N, C-alpha and C positions, 0 to 999 in steps of 0.2 A: 510928589511919591511916599511923600511921608503921610499926605493924606490920607490916601490910596489902604496908605499903613492903619494908623487913627480906625478910619471906616472897618478893618479888618477885627482889629483887637478890636474894640465896640461890638462887631456881629461876634465874634469868639465867644467872647465873656458874657453876653447877650444869651448865649445859648448855653451855658454853660451853666447857669443861671445867674447871673449877675448884670442883671439888668439895668436900663435909666435909674429906680429905686432903691438901690445898690449900699447907696453912697461915694461910691466908689467914683472919680477924678483922672478919667486922662488927658494927656497933656502932648501940645509935639515937641520934638524935642529934638537936637539937630543930630541924637544918633537914632531916633526912633523916638516912639512914644513909651510916655515913663506915666505903670500905675498906681494911684495913691491911696490906701485908705483912711481917713481922717479919722480916727474914733474916735480921742478923746472928747465927744459925750457919750457913744453906749457907756466905757470905758470907766467915767463916773460916776454914772449912772445908777452901773451893775457896780464900785467900790461902795457908795451909797447904800445899795440897799444889804449888803452885809457889811458894815460898819460892826451892829453890833454882836456878829455871828462869836459861836467864842473860837471858834476851826478856822485860826487867821491862814494855813495856809490857802482858801480859797481866794485873798486878792494875793498871794506872791503866785496864783497860778496866772491873774487878770492878764500878767504885762507876754503871758506866751501869749496872744489870741493878736497879735498883731504878727508875728510870726509863724503861727497857722493860715492865713489869712493871703499874708505873700504867698505862702507855702502854694496856699490850693490855687490862687490865683497865676501860680510861677508853671504848674501845672498844665491847669486847664489851655496857657501858650501853647505848652511846648506839645504840646499832644495834640493839635492842629495843624503842628510847624512849623510853628516861630519860635525865635532862641526871643528867652525867657530868661532873665539873670535876676534872681531876688538883692539887695543892697542889704547890711546889714541896717541901711534909717527907715526901714520900712516900705521901698518902694520897690518895684521890676520895671527894668527897664526888658521892653520887648522889639526885635526887630528882626528883619527880614535873614532866615537862614544865611549863612555863609556857606 
């Protein structure tokens, strides 16, 4: 059953624009499917690109990227009728509705 949920989550995210090249990782878990987005490379590249900026607030705003992505992922999953909970550690736990 968990494998069916994994396929459902993969399809929902692809339909929402998060296809195979989006960098998302989907993992079957005892409670459902965990969706992660390892943003390290993107964030490091962006920080390097802005290290010379006089306005350092750009760097502070980068910490919100993961929150924005997990919120968007959870929203797409919820709109498809799944239960999705964003975790503060930057992943989304997805289950079938109760």
